[in-house]
C-alpha positions as CSV (number, residue, x, y, z in Angstrom):
1,X,16.9,10.2,-4.9
2,X,14.7,11.3,-2.0
3,X,14.4,14.8,-3.5
4,X,13.1,13.5,-6.8
5,X,10.4,11.2,-5.5
6,X,7.6,13.6,-6.1
7,X,8.7,14.2,-9.7
8,X,9.1,10.5,-10.5
9,X,5.8,9.4,-8.8
10,X,4.0,12.2,-10.5
11,X,5.3,11.2,-14.0
12,X,4.5,7.6,-13.5
13,X,1.0,8.3,-12.2
14,X,0.3,10.8,-15.0
15,X,1.5,8.5,-17.8
16,X,-0.2,5.4,-16.6
17,X,-3.4,7.2,-15.6
18,X,-3.7,8.8,-19.1
19,X,-3.1,5.5,-20.8
20,X,-5.6,3.7,-18.6
21,X,-8.3,6.4,-19.1
22,X,-7.6,6.5,-22.8
23,X,-8.2,2.7,-23.0
24,X,-11.3,2.8,-20.9
25,X,-12.9,5.9,-22.6
26,X,-11.8,5.9,-26.2
27,X,-10.5,2.4,-27.2
28,X,-13.7,0.6,-26.1
29,X,-15.8,2.8,-28.5
30,X,-13.5,2.8,-31.6
31,X,-14.2,0.2,-34.2
32,X,-11.3,-2.2,-34.9
33,X,-11.1,-1.3,-38.5
34,X,-10.5,2.4,-37.7
35,X,-6.9,3.4,-37.6
36,X,-5.5,5.3,-34.6
37,X,-2.1,7.0,-34.7
38,X,-0.2,5.4,-31.8
39,X,2.5,8.1,-31.8
40,X,0.0,10.8,-30.9
41,X,-1.3,8.8,-28.0
42,X,2.2,8.2,-26.7
43,X,3.1,11.8,-27.1
44,X,-0.1,12.9,-25.2
45,X,0.7,10.4,-22.5
46,X,4.2,11.7,-22.1
47,X,3.1,15.3,-22.0
48,X,0.5,14.4,-19.4
49,X,3.2,12.6,-17.4
50,X,5.4,15.7,-17.6
51,X,2.5,17.8,-16.3
52,X,1.9,15.5,-13.4
53,X,5.7,15.4,-12.7
54,X,5.7,19.2,-12.5
55,X,2.7,19.1,-10.1
56,X,4.5,16.5,-8.0
57,X,7.6,18.6,-7.9
58,X,5.7,21.7,-6.8
59,X,3.8,19.7,-4.1
60,X,7.0,18.2,-2.8
61,X,8.7,21.6,-2.6
62,X,5.7,23.1,-0.8
63,X,5.6,20.3,1.8
64,X,9.4,20.5,2.4
65,X,9.2,24.2,3.0
66,X,6.2,23.8,5.3
67,X,8.1,21.4,7.5
68,X,11.0,23.8,8.1
């Protein structure tokens, strides 16, 4: 599990960060009667989480090689 910590932390930070910023930037300015496709928002959050997971994995591998 220690070798997957960077990937898991990156995914969680990417997913929650996107949802938080989406709420703060977009949802506060959209009128309640406007419809928003929740599936697209979730898919974008998951893709952003995967991107951050990849970055976390790369950073963790770089740091592990630097120690040795």
